[in-house]
VOSE-428204 format. One line per 5 residues: number of its first residue (from 1); their letters; for each residue x, y, z of N, C-alpha, C. Coordinates in steps of 0.05 Angstrom, whole numbers, plus 5000, padded with zeros to 4 digits. Layout:
N
NUM	A	X Y Z X Y Z X Y Z  ...
//
This chain:
227
1	MNVLI	1982 2289 9308 1996 2308 9323 2010 2329 9305  2005 2355 9308 2019 2375 9293 2038 2391 9312  2062 2397 9301 2082 2410 9316 2096 2432 9300  2102 2455 9313 2116 2475 9301 2141 2482 9318  2164 2484 9304 2190 2488 9319 2204 2511 9307
6	TGCSR	2216 2530 9323 2233 2551 9313 2262 2545 9319  2279 2560 9305 2308 2555 9309 2317 2529 9301  2308 2519 9277 2314 2492 9268 2338 2489 9252  2352 2509 9244 2374 2507 9225 2397 2491 9237  2401 2492 9263 2425 2477 9274 2419 2471 9305
11	GIGHG	2438 2457 9315 2439 2452 9343 2414 2438 9354  2405 2446 9377 2383 2434 9393 2357 2434 9375  2352 2458 9363 2328 2460 9345 2327 2440 9323  2349 2437 9310 2351 2416 9288 2347 2388 9299  2360 2384 9323 2356 2357 9335 2329 2351 9344
16	LLEHY	2313 2372 9353 2285 2367 9359 2270 2363 9334  2275 2377 9313 2260 2375 9287 2265 2345 9278  2288 2336 9277 2293 2307 9269 2278 2288 9286  2277 2292 9313 2263 2274 9332 2233 2275 9326  2220 2296 9321 2192 2296 9318 2183 2286 9290
21	LKLPE	2200 2291 9270 2195 2280 9242 2194 2251 9242  2209 2238 9260 2211 2210 9259 2189 2197 9276  2173 2210 9291 2151 2199 9307 2128 2194 9289  2119 2168 9288 2096 2160 9273 2070 2175 9278  2066 2184 9303 2042 2197 9311 2042 2225 9302
26	VKMVW	2063 2236 9292 2066 2264 9285 2057 2265 9254  2036 2282 9249 2024 2285 9224 2040 2306 9207  2045 2330 9220 2057 2351 9205 2076 2366 9224  2099 2376 9214 2118 2392 9229 2124 2417 9212  2118 2441 9225 2127 2466 9212 2154 2474 9223
31	AVTTS	2173 2477 9206 2199 2485 9216 2205 2513 9207  2207 2531 9227 2211 2560 9222 2240 2564 9224  2253 2576 9202 2281 2579 9202 2288 2604 9185  2311 2615 9187 2319 2638 9172 2333 2629 9145  2338 2602 9144 2351 2590 9121 2338 2564 9112
36	AEKLK	2320 2565 9094 2306 2540 9084 2327 2523 9072  2348 2533 9060 2368 2517 9047 2380 2496 9065  2383 2504 9091 2396 2487 9112 2378 2462 9118  2353 2463 9112 2334 2442 9117 2326 2427 9091  2340 2433 9070 2334 2421 9043 2333 2390 9044
41	ALALE	2354 2378 9057 2356 2349 9059 2333 2337 9075  2325 2349 9096 2301 2338 9111 2276 2342 9096  2274 2364 9080 2250 2369 9065 2246 2347 9045  2269 2338 9032 2267 2318 9012 2261 2291 9024  2270 2286 9049 2265 2261 9063 2238 2259 9074
46	FPRKL	2227 2280 9081 2199 2281 9092 2180 2301 9077  2177 2295 9050 2161 2316 9034 2132 2319 9042  2120 2299 9055 2091 2303 9063 2088 2311 9092  2110 2309 9106 2109 2314 9136 2121 2340 9145  2138 2352 9129 2154 2374 9137 2147 2399 9119
51	QVVEA	2139 2421 9132 2135 2446 9116 2155 2467 9128  2173 2475 9112 2194 2495 9120 2182 2522 9115  2184 2540 9138 2175 2566 9138 2198 2585 9141  2204 2600 9121 2227 2618 9123 2218 2647 9135  2227 2650 9159 2222 2675 9172 2242 2681 9195
56	RVSEE	2245 2706 9202 2262 2713 9223 2245 2720 9247  2243 2701 9266 2224 2702 9287 2228 2724 9309  2252 2735 9307 2258 2758 9325 2245 2784 9315  2232 2783 9293 2219 2806 9280 2189 2801 9276  2174 2823 9281 2145 2820 9281 2134 2812 9252
61	SSKPV	2151 2819 9232 2142 2810 9204 2140 2779 9202  2150 2764 9220 2148 2735 9219 2118 2725 9225  2103 2741 9240 2077 2734 9248 2059 2726 9225  2054 2743 9206 2036 2737 9184 2047 2713 9167  2072 2710 9165 2082 2688 9150 2076 2661 9163
66	IVKAL	2079 2660 9191 2073 2636 9207 2042 2630 9206  2026 2653 9209 1995 2650 9208 1987 2638 9180  2000 2648 9158 1992 2638 9133 2001 2608 9130  2025 2602 9140 2034 2574 9137 2015 2554 9152  2006 2562 9176 1989 2545 9192 1961 2542 9180
71	GTEAL	1951 2565 9168 1925 2564 9158 1903 2559 9178  1886 2538 9173 1865 2532 9192 1872 2507 9208  1897 2498 9207 1905 2473 9221 1906 2478 9251  1902 2458 9266 1905 2459 9296 1935 2451 9303  1944 2462 9324 1972 2458 9332 1972 2444 9361
76	DLLIN	1984 2422 9362 1986 2408 9387 2010 2416 9404  2032 2425 9392 2056 2431 9405 2072 2452 9391  2080 2473 9407 2097 2493 9398 2123 2492 9413  2146 2490 9400 2172 2490 9411 2186 2515 9403  2191 2535 9421 2205 2558 9415 2235 2553 9423
81	CAGTY	2252 2549 9401 2279 2543 9405 2300 2562 9395  2290 2584 9383 2308 2605 9372 2321 2619 9396  2347 2623 9395 2360 2637 9417 2388 2647 9409  2399 2664 9426 2426 2674 9422 2440 2679 9448  2466 2679 9447 2483 2687 9470 2499 2710 9463
86	PEEPG	2490 2734 9467 2504 2758 9457 2532 2760 9468  2550 2767 9452 2578 2772 9460 2582 2798 9477  2593 2795 9499 2597 2819 9518 2626 2825 9521  2632 2850 9529 2660 2859 9533 2673 2849 9558  2657 2838 9577 2669 2828 9601 2672 2850 9623
91	DFQKL	2660 2874 9617 2662 2896 9636 2634 2910 9634  2621 2911 9655 2593 2924 9654 2593 2952 9644  2613 2967 9651 2613 2994 9642 2618 2997 9611  2627 2977 9598 2630 2977 9570 2607 2963 9554  2589 2951 9570 2567 2938 9559 2547 2959 9545
96	SWATM	2539 2954 9520 2522 2972 9507 2492 2960 9509  2475 2981 9507 2447 2972 9508 2438 2958 9482  2453 2963 9461 2450 2948 9436 2453 2916 9441  2472 2911 9456 2478 2883 9464 2454 2871 9480  2445 2886 9498 2422 2879 9515 2397 2874 9496
101	EEGFN	2393 2893 9478 2370 2892 9458 2372 2866 9442  2396 2859 9435 2400 2835 9417 2389 2810 9434  2395 2808 9460 2386 2787 9476 2357 2787 9479  2344 2810 9485 2315 2811 9486 2302 2806 9459  2311 2817 9439 2299 2813 9413 2297 2783 9404
106	VNLGS	2318 2768 9409 2318 2740 9403 2306 2723 9424  2318 2724 9447 2310 2706 9468 2282 2709 9479  2271 2734 9477 2243 2740 9486 2226 2746 9461  2235 2765 9444 2220 2771 9422 2210 2748 9403  2229 2730 9398 2223 2708 9381 2199 2691 9393
111	VFFTT	2199 2687 9420 2178 2673 9433 2153 2688 9432  2154 2714 9439 2131 2731 9439 2117 2730 9411  2132 2737 9389 2118 2738 9363 2109 2710 9352  2123 2690 9359 2116 2662 9349 2092 2652 9364  2092 2657 9390 2068 2648 9406 2043 2663 9397
116	QACLP	2046 2689 9394 2023 2705 9385 2012 2693 9358  2032 2687 9339 2023 2676 9314 2009 2650 9315  2020 2632 9333 2009 2605 9335 1985 2603 9354  1978 2623 9370 1958 2620 9389 1930 2610 9378  1921 2622 9355 1894 2611 9346 1897 2582 9341
121	ALLRV	1917 2572 9328 1921 2543 9323 1923 2527 9348  1936 2538 9368 1940 2524 9393 1913 2522 9408  1896 2540 9405 1871 2542 9419 1850 2524 9404  1856 2513 9382 1839 2496 9368 1842 2467 9379  1861 2464 9397 1866 2438 9411 1856 2440 9440
126	KHAKV	1846 2419 9451 1835 2418 9477 1858 2424 9498  1881 2412 9496 1903 2415 9514 1930 2416 9497  1934 2439 9486 1960 2442 9471 1982 2449 9489  2008 2445 9479 2031 2450 9496 2049 2469 9483  2061 2485 9500 2082 2506 9491 2108 2501 9508
131	ASMTS	2130 2494 9494 2155 2491 9509 2175 2511 9497  2184 2528 9515 2205 2548 9506 2232 2544 9518  2253 2545 9502 2280 2541 9513 2289 2565 9529  2294 2558 9555 2307 2580 9571 2333 2569 9579  2344 2578 9603 2370 2568 9613 2371 2569 9643
136	LMGSI	2386 2553 9654 2391 2555 9685 2401 2583 9690  2416 2596 9672 2427 2623 9676 2404 2644 9678  2380 2636 9672 2357 2654 9676 2344 2651 9703  2354 2633 9719 2344 2628 9745 2356 2647 9765  2341 2666 9777 2350 2685 9796 2362 2671 9821
141	ADTTS	2349 2649 9829 2357 2635 9853 2383 2621 9848  2391 2615 9824 2416 2600 9818 2439 2618 9810  2434 2645 9809 2454 2663 9799 2474 2670 9822  2498 2662 9819 2520 2667 9840 2543 2682 9829  2542 2691 9803 2565 2706 9791 2555 2727 9775
146	GGSYA	2573 2745 9765 2567 2766 9748 2570 2761 9718  2565 2781 9702 2570 2776 9673 2546 2764 9658  2550 2762 9632 2527 2751 9615 2500 2764 9620  2502 2790 9622 2477 2805 9628 2455 2802 9608  2461 2805 9582 2442 2804 9562 2428 2776 9560
151	YRVSK	2444 2755 9561 2433 2728 9561 2416 2723 9585  2428 2729 9609 2413 2721 9634 2387 2737 9637  2390 2762 9633 2366 2780 9636 2343 2772 9617  2350 2769 9593 2331 2761 9571 2317 2734 9577  2331 2716 9588 2321 2688 9594 2303 2691 9619
156	TALNM	2310 2708 9637 2293 2712 9661 2267 2725 9652  2268 2744 9634 2244 2756 9623 2227 2736 9608  2240 2718 9594 2226 2696 9580 2209 2679 9601  2222 2672 9624 2210 2659 9644 2184 2671 9655  2186 2697 9658 2162 2712 9668 2141 2711 9647
161	FNKVL	2149 2715 9621 2130 2714 9598 2114 2689 9599  2129 2667 9601 2115 2641 9602 2097 2638 9625  2104 2647 9648 2087 2644 9672 2061 2660 9667  2062 2684 9656 2039 2702 9651 2021 2687 9630  2033 2676 9609 2019 2661 9588 2003 2639 9598
166	ANEYS	2016 2623 9617 2005 2599 9629 1981 2608 9648  1983 2630 9661 1961 2638 9677 1937 2648 9661  1943 2661 9638 1922 2672 9622 1907 2652 9606  1920 2631 9596 1908 2611 9577 1907 2584 9592  1885 2577 9605 1883 2554 9620 1884 2528 9605
171	TLTAV	1877 2530 9579 1878 2505 9562 1906 2497 9553  1924 2515 9556 1951 2513 9546 1968 2500 9570  1986 2483 9564 2006 2473 9585 2033 2485 9574  2041 2508 9587 2065 2523 9577 2085 2521 9598  2109 2512 9589 2133 2511 9607 2157 2521 9594
176	VLHPG	2177 2527 9610 2204 2534 9599 2224 2511 9607  2242 2506 9587 2259 2483 9592 2288 2491 9590  2305 2482 9609 2332 2485 9607 2345 2459 9594  2357 2462 9569 2366 2439 9555 2391 2427 9565  2404 2440 9585 2430 2432 9594 2452 2447 9581
181	WVKTD	2477 2443 9589 2499 2455 9575 2506 2435 9553  2500 2443 9527 2500 2424 9505 2522 2432 9485  2533 2410 9472 2554 2413 9452 2541 2423 9427  2540 2450 9424 2529 2462 9400 2548 2486 9394  2541 2502 9373 2559 2525 9366 2557 2544 9389
186	MGGSN	2534 2546 9404 2533 2565 9426 2545 2553 9451  2540 2527 9456 2550 2514 9481 2580 2510 9480  2591 2503 9457 2620 2499 9454 2626 2470 9458  2651 2462 9450 2660 2434 9450 2664 2422 9478  2667 2440 9498 2672 2431 9525 2646 2422 9542
191	APTEI	2624 2428 9529 2598 2423 9542 2595 2393 9547  2584 2384 9569 2582 2355 9576 2560 2341 9564  2540 2355 9552 2516 2341 9543 2515 2341 9513  2510 2318 9501 2507 2316 9472 2479 2325 9463  2476 2334 9440 2451 2343 9429 2429 2321 9432
196	NESVA	2437 2298 9423 2417 2275 9423 2406 2270 9451  2425 2272 9471 2418 2268 9499 2398 2290 9509  2404 2314 9503 2386 2336 9511 2358 2333 9497  2359 2328 9472 2334 2326 9456 2316 2305 9467  2328 2281 9471 2312 2257 9482 2301 2265 9508
201	GMAKV	2317 2277 9524 2307 2284 9552 2284 2304 9550  2287 2325 9536 2265 2346 9534 2241 2335 9521  2244 2317 9501 2221 2306 9487 2205 2289 9508  2219 2274 9525 2206 2258 9545 2192 2276 9564  2203 2298 9573 2191 2317 9592 2165 2328 9578
206	IDSLK	2168 2338 9554 2146 2348 9539 2122 2328 9537  2129 2305 9529 2108 2283 9527 2093 2277 9552  2107 2278 9574 2095 2270 9600 2080 2294 9613  2082 2319 9603 2069 2341 9615 2039 2339 9619  2032 2346 9643 2003 2347 9651 1995 2375 9653
211	PDQTG	1968 2380 9651 1959 2410 9651 1966 2423 9679  1968 2408 9700 1974 2420 9726 2004 2428 9728  2019 2422 9709 2048 2429 9708 2053 2455 9693  2033 2467 9683 2036 2491 9666 2049 2514 9683  2066 2532 9670 2078 2553 9683 2102 2546 9697
216	RFYDF	2114 2522 9694 2136 2514 9710 2162 2514 9693  2185 2509 9708 2212 2510 9696 2225 2484 9700  2232 2469 9679 2244 2443 9683 2271 2441 9667  2289 2423 9676 2312 2418 9659 2306 2392 9642  2325 2385 9625 2319 2364 9605 2318 2337 9618
221	EGDEI	2323 2335 9644 2320 2309 9658 2295 2308 9673  2279 2329 9671 2252 2329 9685 2253 2341 9712  2275 2350 9722 2277 2362 9749 2268 2392 9749  2250 2400 9767 2242 2427 9768 2263 2447 9778  2267 2468 9766 2287 2487 9772 2273 2513 9788
226	PW	2286 2522 9809 2274 2546 9823 2277 2571 9806  2257 2589 9810 2260 2614 9793 2281 2632 9802
//
């Protein structure tokens, strides 16, 4: 089993990287990060199993870097974990389009570019999987308050991207996952969910995915979330 994960430098992405490196059935993991230095310890621990790929996935320049790293290998699982929660002024009239762009560039752009780069490798497998980190805050049905425009709108756009991808490529099982409110730099210390709890839950959901579940939206406990 071959896996590629983005956003591996810290938080949930780093937790997912550690999880898959420890699985005996995993042959190779490509960890895409903006800082190879932060993964130096893991690279030394898993020299034959981990390939660190230094690239900024929110930029199109990352595509040829990822394509080169994968070479002719087949990819069983792509996990898009890079994300950001843009800081906003708390007043819509003061919100800049630059802040909105930041949300789109990272939360959607990173998935767009990485999935394009990985698609040939994913299509070399009969039933490859793509799991992209979204948020409950990207659910239109669940939205009952204002604010967080850049984060919410970019995550909702990601959800649509995944649905279209799932419809177009029938051999892929592509889902979006809500990791929960997790104790990370982004989630803060008041979050109720530990990283290892979120990672274990999402890994279980990913492992159990069947082809007829493609295009859906789940939380880390396996419950389906309304759009």
